[in-house]
C-alpha positions in Angstrom: -11.6 9.5 16.3 -8.5 10.6 14.9 -6.7 7.3 15.4 -9.2 5.4 13.4 -9.1 8.0 10.6 -5.5 7.8 10.6 -5.4 4.0 10.5 -7.8 4.0 7.8 -5.9 6.3 5.6 -2.8 4.5 6.3 -4.4 1.1 5.1 -6.0 2.7 2.2 -2.7 4.4 1.0 -0.5 1.2 1.5 -2.9 -0.8 -0.5 -2.7 1.8 -3.3 1.0 1.7 -3.1 1.2 -2.2 -3.3 -1.0 -1.9 -6.6 1.0 0.9 -8.0 4.4 -1.1 -7.4 2.6 -4.0 -9.3 2.0 -1.9 -12.3 5.0 0.6 -12.5 7.8 -0.5 -14.7 11.3 -1.1 -13.4 12.2 -2.7 -10.2 9.6 -1.9 -7.1 12.7 -1.4 -4.9 13.3 1.9 -6.7 9.8 3.1 -6.5 9.7 2.1 -2.9 12.5 4.2 -1.9 11.2 7.1 -4.0 7.8 6.8 -2.4 9.7 6.8 1.2 11.5 9.8 0.5 8.4 11.7 -0.9 6.6 10.5 2.4 9.4 11.7 4.7 9.4 15.3 2.8 5.7 15.5 3.2 5.9 14.8 7.1 8.7 16.9 7.7 7.0 19.9 5.5 3.8 19.5 7.6 5.5 19.9 11.0 7.3 23.2 10.0 
């Protein structure tokens, strides 16, 4: 059950991020790196 929820949220958020990268100004590479860093920070904080 948890696996399906995780996969669902993962697909949902990746779709949102893809749309965001199309709309945001500047190069999408910078936004991608920023979102990656934010994601890592969130994961690390949740495990503490």
